N, C-alpha and C positions, 0 to 999 in steps of 0.2 A: 285200057282205060276200064275195062270190065274189072280186071283182074286189081287194079287200084283202090275199086271201091270195096272190093271184098277183105283188104287186108284188116281194117278194123273188126270186124266180126270174127275173123281168124285172131286178130291177136287175144281178143274177149276170151274165144275158144279155149286157146293154149292156157291164158292166165287162168281160168277156171280150173281148168284139167290138172293144171301143176298145183294147185291150192288143193284140190281133192286129195293129188298124189299124196303131195307131202302134210295131210292132216293130222295132227298130232294126238289122235285118239287113242288112248292109254295113258297118255300124260296126266297126271293126278291133277295139277293145276289147272290144264283144258278141259277136262271131262268134268272137274267142280265147277268151271265156270260156265259149262253151257247147262248143267244143271242150275246155276246160280238164275241165269238167265231166264229160263223156266219158269222158274220159282218168281222172279220180281213180274214176268207177265202175267201169271197167274194171279199174283196179288194186286196187278193193275186192275186185272180185269174186274175180280170181286170188290175193290174200293173205290173205283175211280167210275168206271164206265157207266154202271147201271146208273147212280145216285148223283155223279157229276156232268160228265160228257153229255148224256141225252137229255137232260135239261136244258143245258148250253145249246147243244144243237137247237132244240124247240127255241129257246131265246135269239136265237142267231137269224131262225127262218121267219120268227116273227119281225125282226128289225129288217128284213129285205121286204117281209111285205107291207104290215101294219104302219111302220114309221114311214111318211113320207121323204122322200129325197129332199124336200126343201128344208124339211126341220134339222135333218141330219147337215146339210150344207148352211144352215145358220147357225148351229153351234159347233160343230167340228169341222166345216168346209175349211179350203184352202184359203177363201176370203173372209172366214168368221173373224170375230173379236178374239185376240190371240188372250187376252187375260182371260175372258168366259172359256174359251175351247181348254186351253191348259189346266185350266183350274178345275174345269169337269174332269179332264181327263186325270189330271194326277192323285184325284183323291176317291177315283173310282173302288181301289181297292178296299177301303174300309167298309163299304157296302155290299159287296160281291163275296167276298171273301172268299177267295176260287185260287186253287193253282195253277201252273204254269201252262197245262195243259188245257184245263176247262177254259182259260181267257180266251184262245185259239178261234174258237167258232163266233163269238162275240167281236172280238178284234176282226175277224174276215168279213162278218157281216155288217160293221160300220165302215170299214173299209171301200169294199165292193160299194158301200150306197152314197158313197162319195167324200170320206173324210177326208182332211186332207192327211198326209204325209207324218208331220210332226204331231198332230193330234192323236193321231190312231198309233203311232208308236208309244206317246206317253202312255197311253191308254195300255197298252198291251205290256209295258213296263211296270205300271203302276197297280196291275190289277191283282198279281199274285205277290209284288212285293211289299204292299202295305196291306197285307191279310189283318185283319185289327188283332184275332185270336192268337196270331201267331206273333205280333207284336208284344202282346202282355205275356204269353209264354216267353218270350225272350229276356222279358224285364224281369220277372218271377225268377226264372232258373238262372240264368246268365248275369242278372244284375239290372239295374235299372239304367245306368250309364249306355250299356249297348242296346239296350232296350229303344231309348231315346234317340243314340245315334241310328239306330236302325230305321224309325219312324222317319225322323228328319231326310237322314241321306237318300232313302227311297223315294219322296215326296219333292227334294230338289231335283235328285237323278233325273226323274221321268220328264219333268220341267225341262233340264237341259239335252238330255239326249234326244226329246221331241225337235228342240229348236234347232241342235245340230243335225238331226236328219233332213230337217225342210229345209237347212241352209246349205248342205251338199248337193241336195237335190230339188233346188230351188227352182231349176231350168223347166223342171218337168209338172214341179206345184204350180207354175205359173201358166204352164198351155193347160193345166186342169182349171186353172181357176174360171180362166177367159172362155172354157168349154161350160163351165157349170153356171158362168154371166147368162148364157145365151140362151140357157134352160128354160122353157114354159114352166109356169106356175102350175103344179100339181094340184087336182080336185081333191079335197077331204072330206072323207066318208063318214070320219066319226070326232068327237071331240077330242083335243090333245087331251083332258083331262080322263078320258075314258080308255085311252091308248095307253097311260101314265099308270091307270090303277090297274089293268090287266098285265103289263109287265112286271108292276109291282108285286101280284101275284106268282106270278112266275121265278121272279127272284128270291122269295119268301120260301117256296116250296124246292129251290136249289139250295138257299143258304141252311135252310132249318133240316132238311132231309140229311144234309152233310155235318151239323153240326158234332163237334168233337165232346169225347169223353173228358169230363174232370175230374182233377184230382180231390177236389172239397165234398164233403157230403153234405154241404147247405149252401144260401144264398143264391144269387140269381142266376149264374151260369147252370148251377147243378140243378135248379130248378127249370131252366129252359131243355137240358139236357135230357132231364126225366121225362118232360113232355114233348120232345122236340118232333114224335110224330104225330099228336094231335094237333101241334101246330100246324105241322104240313099237310094234313088232312083237311084243316079248317082253310089254308091258303087254296088247297085243292076245290073243295067245295065252293069257295068264291068265284074261283076261274071257271068252273060250272056253269055258275049262275051269269056270270060275263057272256060266255058263248051264246047263251038262250037266248041273252035280253040286248045286246049289242052287235051280237054278232048272226042272230036270227037263226041258228039251229032250233029245228024242231024237238020240242020238251021232251019227248018222249026218247028221241034218239039220243039224246046227253043221259039220262036216266038209264037208259039200257047200257049205254059206255061204261057209267060209272058203277053198276049193282055187280059186275065180276070182282074189282077191286073192293066193296063193301063186304063182301062175302068172304074174300080172302083174308081180309084184317079181322074179320071175325072168327073162321076156322084157324088161322094161323097167325096167333096174337103175340106168339115170341118171335115171328120171323118176317117182320113189317116191309121186309125187302120184296115180297111174295107180292102182296098187294101192292105196293109199287109198281113193280114189274106187271101186273094186272089193268091198272090204270092209265099206264104209258100202251099197252095194246088196244084198250079200250076205244083211248082217245086218236091212235093211229087209224083204227077201222072206221071212226067215226066221220074223220074230216079227209082222209085219201079220197075218198072215191068221187068227191063234189068239185064242182066245176068252179067254185065262187074264191074268193080271196082265201078262206080256210084250205080248201084245197091245195093251194097255190104255197098257202103256209108250210104244209105237210114236204110238199114237193121241195122247196127252198131245203126245209131239216133235211129231208133223204140227201140230198146232196152235199152238204155241208160233211153229213156224216159219211159219205162215200169217199170224199176227198182226204178227210182228215184222220179217221179213223186207223186205216190201214197204216198212213205213215207212222201213227203214235205207236201202234202195237208192234212195229218193225224197229222203230228208236230205240222203246225202252227195251227190245229183245237184244241189240247191239248193245246198250248201255249195259245192261245186267251181263254181258259177256266180260264187256270190258274193265266194269268196277265192283260188280255184283250188289248183292242188298247191301242195306246197312248193317254193318255188323260181320258183313260176308265178306270172301275175296272176289273176284272176276280173276282176269289174266295181270291185270294191274296190282302189285301186292300193295297191300292198304299201309305198310311202312313206309313206302314212297314219299306215299299223301303228308303222313305226319311229319316224317323226316325232313319235308322241304318247306312246312309250313311253322318252323319254328321260329322264334325274335321276331325282328320289325322290318324287315329290308325290303328291299323294291322287288328282290326274287321270291321271297317270302309271298309278300302279298299279290305277286303276279300268279304262284301256283296256286295260291289259294282260291282266285279270284277265276283262274284257268279251268281247273278242276270243278269248282262249283258250278260254272256254266255247263258242261258237257255232263256230269254228274245227274242221276232224277234222284229229286226229292221228292216225296210224297207230301201232302199238306201238314204242318209241324213237326216233319221228323227231323228236319235240318236244326230242331234245338238239341234233341238228344245225345246227335250226331257231334255238332259242337261241344257239347258238354265232354263228350269221352275225348275228343282233339285238344281240347284246351288242359285237360286231366293229362294228357301227355306230352304236353309241352308247347301247344298250340299259342301262338302271341296274339294280343288281343286286335291288333290291327288285321293279321289276317282272320281272324274269325269275324270282323267286320267284314270283311271284302268278301268272305264266304257268303256272310247273310245277303250281303247288297247283290251279288250274282247269281248264286244258287236258285233260291225259288223261283225268277223271274225267267230264267233260262234253262233247257237241257238239251241235250243231244234228240230227242222225240220231239221237241218243240221247235228246234230249229228246222229241221225236215220239213213242218208245216209249215211254218213263216216264209221258207223259201219258195212251197209250192202258191202263195198268197201274194207276196212281193218281189219274187224273183232272187238270182243269187247275189247281183251286188248290193242292193238294199241290205239285206240278210246279213252279208258278210259285214257291212259298214256297222249296222244295229249291234251285231255281236261283239265287234270290235269295241264299241262304242261302250258297250257294259262293262266287258273285261278292264278296259283301259279305267274306268270311271269308278270300278271298284276298287283297285289297286290302289290310287289315288289316294280314295277316299281311305282306305283300309291305312295306308301309309302316315297320314296326318294325324288320325284317330290315336295310332300304336304312337307316335312321337308324343302327343299331349296328354295321352292317358296312360 
């Protein structure tokens, strides 16, 4: 019996040994794939961790602490009004403007607070899929038809996927609903409008710190981009005032925590990320030792970071080895992808959906990638299929979803996204 228990570790050791023994080091494609994966992880760390994920972790932690479970259950719970729940979840991306990785802490936060599986997965899909900046860029570069189809498809998609997830796991959802109905009403420490304002400040920091550069040299988008860090700093200042007035943090401590960020902003005006990091460190040092709700906020934030960040970085590394960065190749030749997505067959749309689901797209990069693929013969249907599957899913994204929902729900969710994207691409390619 003892020997039988050791078979599994032995097989793992043998498999790893054989993999290491026959590692194709020296092969040009393998060596290039490894380099590409490291480049992708570096780019991800530079572009997404500091400005995207860290604010998202703090928002997710705040959801777990500052929003009462009763509020989540009222609007997104298993017994919530379906029209309200799916309406809120399906249009969230237009406000958040986040990518498939940044949405994960927010999804984990509302799901753990008791949100129904249907509304939670609708939120998970819609967050990155209907990023308003990405839709505008799609319409401008790839044509208004594709931009409109992407926007409508993503909103309809999120609702259908959420409803199907609820249907497939309705037994679990009914059990969850019965438990939630028996929960006592929680005491509310602050009015809802104060919490809503505080969350608006945090979302403002997330959105404007990541505001993308525009090709225009005038107009509203250019004005916002030119002043993005000023706007971000105003949101940060308002957040600090909230901490003093509504969360009762000592004024001198808040000012002391904010001082390094102000100094860094003045000394390194050309590198605003330094001031941003100083602000994050100051906030962490301010709230982490406390035993009240702000201290609990930091502990929840740190918990999300420990769970999600390692999986994301590992997933980005694997995605880089397999597919490389945009414009560069990994182990899988890019010509295979280009060849598979020509025309408007079921296989072409499925190939685009499947490839999009596993590839990692940084925010807004899917549009220039598609522009190149269309130039190489990609059909309009597969283009839409990739737009609907790609931004909402990625290999790193799947690893984290699995840690939150489990294997079965993750597999069903991924299959629904790929299937819906394939059908939508096929219909779009047929009529347009």
